[in-house]
N, C-alpha and C positions, 0 to 999 in steps of 0.2 A: 765506781760505784757501778751497782749492778742495773741492768735493765729489767723493766718489768715486761712481764708478757700478759697480753689480755686475751679472753676465752668467753663464751657464754657459760654460765653458772650453771651446774647441774644440780638434782636433787641430792646428791652427796653433800653439797656444800651449804646446805640448809643449816646447819648449826653457826657455822661462820656469818651465814647473811644474817640470823636474827640478832648474833651481838652487833654486828655493823650497823643494822637499822636500829638500835637501841643508841647506839654511839650517835649516830645520824638524828635521832629524835631527841637527845639528852635526856633520855630516862622516861620520855613520856611514852613511849611503848611498852616498856616494863610495867608503867604504871596501868594502862590498858589492859594487857594481857591479864594481871592479877584478876581483873572481875571475870574472865573467861576460864581460867584456871580450876580444873578438878580439884577436890581435896588431896593435899599432900602432892600435887604437880607443880614443878619449875614453872616459873614464867618463861624462862628460855624455852622449856619444852614446850610452852605454848608457841611461841615465836618461830621454833623449828616447823612444827607443824604447819605453821602458817605457810613457811618458806617453801614447803615441799608439794603444798597443792599447785594444780596444773592450771588454775584459773585466780583471778581477783589481781590487785594492783601491786600486791608484795607477794608475789610466788616468783621461782628461781626463774620461770620462763622470761621472766624481765630483765632478768638481770644479767650483768657483765662485772666478771671478778679479774683484778691484778693481780698477779702472781709473782713474788722473788724467791728466788731458788725453791722454786715448789711450794713455796708457802703462800697462802691468801693473805695479801697485803691491805687490798681496799673492793670496794664493791660499788656501781652503778645500778640502780633499778630506777626504771622509767617506762614510759608508754604514752601513747597519744591521749589525750582527754575525749569524751565524745564532745559532740559536735550536732545539734546544740546537745548543751548538758543539763541533764535533768537535776535539780536538785532535790527531788521528791519531796517527801514530809520529812524536815527537820527534825521533829520533835523524837523522830525513832531513832535517830542516831545517838551515840554520847554528847552530852553537852560541849565535851574538851576539843570534841572532832569537828562541830557543826563551823567557827570560824575559819577551817582551813578549807571546807568544801566551799562556803561561799568565795573565798578566793579564786580555787580551781576554777569555779562556774565563771569567772570574770576572764578566764584564757581558753575560751572552748575552743579543740580543734588544735591546741598545741601539745608539743612533746614536752612532757611533764618530769621532772628529775624529781622522782619520788625520795632517792635515797643516793647520796654522795658520801661515804663514810672509809678512812682511813684508820687502819690500827696504829697508835701513837707511836710506835717505833718506826714505822715506814713513813713519816710525815716528813715534810721539807724536802720530798724528792721531785716534785711535779707530777706525781700521780694523778690525784684531783684534777689537774689541767688536762692532762691527756684522757682521760676519762670524760672529762666535758666535750671535748672533741671527737669522743665515740659517739657522744650524747648528740651532736649536731649532727654526724652524719646519718647517724639512725633518724634523726628527725626529719632530713631531708627525704632519705629512703621510705619513710612514712607519708611523703607530702604534707608534711604540717607545715604553716604559716611561720610558725614559731615556736621558741622553747620556752619554759616557764619553771620556776621553783618558787617554793615558799622558805623563807629562813625569818629567825627570831629576831626581832629589833636589836637585842642583846648579843648577838655572834655576831661582832664586827669583822671576824675573820672572814668568816661564810661571806658575809656582803661584800667584803674587797675582791674574796675571789672570783666571786660573780659578775662584779662590777667590772674587772678587768676583761672577763670573756665578753663584755658588751650585754651584760643582763642590767636593765634598769630598774627602780621599785616604780610601780605603777598603781598598787592599792593597798589597803592595811585593814587589818580587823583586830580588836582587843583580843588578846591570847586566855584563853580559859584554863588555867592550869592548876594542877595539884594544890593544896594548901602548905605542903612541905617543898614544894619547886623551889630552887634557890633563886630563882629569878621571875620578873614581871615585866609586860610590855605587850608588843604588838606582834601577831603576825604580818609579813610583809611580804606580797606578792612582789616577783621581780620576773620580767620578761623580756626574751630578747628575739629580735625580728631577724629572721631569716634573710640575706641580701645576699647572698653567693660567697661571703667571706666566711673562716672556718671560725 
């Protein structure tokens, strides 16, 4: 088995990051990008543009990629949440995003795992676990008291991965999903306090 290498993402990784964020979001990002796309513009092009930004949560600057044999296999996108966390005017953000923001607000100052995704052909090799170790290290470097992540209640595999790494559910909000979305349920905020262990 090859050993993955990890490095900060670059602008050149933006297309892969767009696909990985859509995998992590189970198609929700694609749905949201549809509303931002210009006529005849691909939703993945919108995602790529967003990943190329210098600022914003989903920016290449907040991403680490895992490579196997020179090919991007997975990515982690994360950053420290504001403390205090200002929800602003929720009416001004898309309805589907509001439950996620409400949950983020319950973990102010934590280091937020926004995206953790692996391409299907590279799964089962422990890359996700290694990326979570990198997240814990970045969290400590940022002086964050905890790590946080939001998972769908229907995503048992993700919940198991985070539970094994010390994350515990602490709040939930009903997910507002597109009518054609194949699952329904809640968004679950999972938090891991930092106590010196990896």
